[in-house]
C-alpha distance (Angstrom), angle and dihedral (degrees) to the residues before:
residue distance angle dihedral
M1 . . .
K2 3.82 . .
R3 3.80 90.8 .
R4 3.81 91.2 55.4
E5 3.80 89.8 46.9
R6 3.80 89.9 55.0
E7 3.81 90.5 49.1
I8 3.79 98.0 49.2
G9 3.82 99.3 30.8
P10 3.83 97.1 81.0
L11 3.81 90.4 48.8
I12 3.80 92.4 51.6
E13 3.82 90.2 47.8
K14 3.81 90.4 51.7
V15 3.81 92.0 51.7
A16 3.81 90.3 48.2
R17 3.84 92.5 50.2
N18 3.81 91.7 48.4
S19 3.79 91.6 47.7
C20 3.82 91.2 51.5
Q21 3.82 91.5 48.4
E22 3.81 91.7 50.9
T23 3.79 92.0 47.5
L24 3.80 91.1 47.4
Q25 3.82 89.9 54.2
V26 3.82 89.7 51.6
E27 3.83 89.4 49.8
I28 3.80 90.3 52.0
T29 3.81 91.9 48.0
L30 3.81 92.4 49.6
A31 3.82 91.3 47.4
R32 3.81 91.1 51.2
E33 3.81 91.6 51.1
T34 3.81 89.9 63.2
R35 3.83 93.1 54.4
D36 3.78 133.4 77.3
D37 3.82 96.2 -155.0
N38 3.82 111.6 56.9
S39 3.80 94.3 172.5
Q40 3.81 93.9 82.9
P41 3.82 124.4 73.8
V42 3.78 114.2 -86.3
E43 3.79 119.7 -112.2
L44 3.78 113.5 -144.9
T45 3.77 128.6 -159.8
A46 3.78 118.9 -145.8
S47 3.78 142.6 155.5
Y48 3.80 124.8 -126.3
D49 3.75 129.5 -161.0
I50 3.78 132.6 174.4
S51 3.75 130.2 -170.1
W52 3.78 131.8 -167.1
Q53 3.78 113.8 -153.2
R54 3.77 114.4 -119.2
S55 3.75 118.5 -133.6
T56 3.82 99.3 -154.6
G57 3.77 138.5 -16.9
R58 3.79 114.8 -40.7
V59 3.78 96.3 -15.0
Y60 3.80 112.5 121.1
N61 3.80 102.1 -169.1
S62 3.78 100.1 112.6
K63 3.79 120.6 168.4
S64 3.82 94.2 -148.2
G65 3.78 142.6 28.8
H66 3.76 140.4 174.7
G67 3.78 137.8 -153.3
C68 3.76 139.8 -173.0
L69 3.80 138.1 -159.4
I70 3.81 114.2 -139.5
G71 3.79 121.2 -160.3
Q72 3.80 116.9 -129.0
N73 3.81 96.7 -139.2
T74 3.80 99.6 46.8
G75 3.80 101.1 24.6
N76 3.80 86.8 -137.8
V77 3.79 132.3 121.9
V78 3.82 112.4 -88.9
G79 3.80 96.5 171.5
Y80 3.78 141.1 8.4
G81 3.76 141.8 179.7
S82 3.76 143.2 -178.5
R83 3.78 134.8 -149.0
K84 3.77 126.7 -152.5
T85 3.77 121.2 -172.7
L86 3.78 100.0 -174.0
V87 3.78 139.1 30.2
G88 3.80 107.4 -164.8
Y89 3.78 102.5 -147.9
V90 3.81 92.1 42.0
K91 3.78 89.7 54.5
N92 3.81 92.0 46.9
A93 3.80 92.9 47.0
S94 3.80 91.5 50.1
K95 3.79 91.7 47.7
N96 3.82 91.3 51.0
N97 3.84 95.0 42.5
V98 3.82 91.2 -116.3
T99 3.80 122.4 145.8
V100 3.79 110.9 -107.2
P101 3.81 111.0 -125.6
K102 3.81 119.0 -124.0
H103 3.79 108.8 -84.9
D104 3.80 143.9 149.6
C105 3.80 94.6 -87.6
R106 3.80 116.2 -158.2
Y107 3.80 97.0 -176.3
N108 3.81 104.0 124.2
W109 3.79 108.7 140.8
S110 3.78 133.9 65.8
G111 3.79 100.1 166.7
S112 3.75 131.0 92.4
A113 3.79 122.8 -68.4
């Protein structure tokens, strides 16, 4: 299953990035339609929310979280991100003084959940 995830994951990420770019362009177009002066940069309004997954009960020590930016005019996602605080085999390799093999590392957060 993990092998298939590694095969299809980059393709899904590409589709998501393209979808966000297209939606962002629609947001910009809609914002410009409400203005008289199109020579100035456009100001966009959006909402952002992030969530860290909970492991059990009232424990807030999640290893991963995700967030998305939603455009006001379209109500669609114009941006997204994820945070991962731990990569298991990287941690184990470091602990055992083993060289970590080249991989698509998703570790990108060291702060609190």
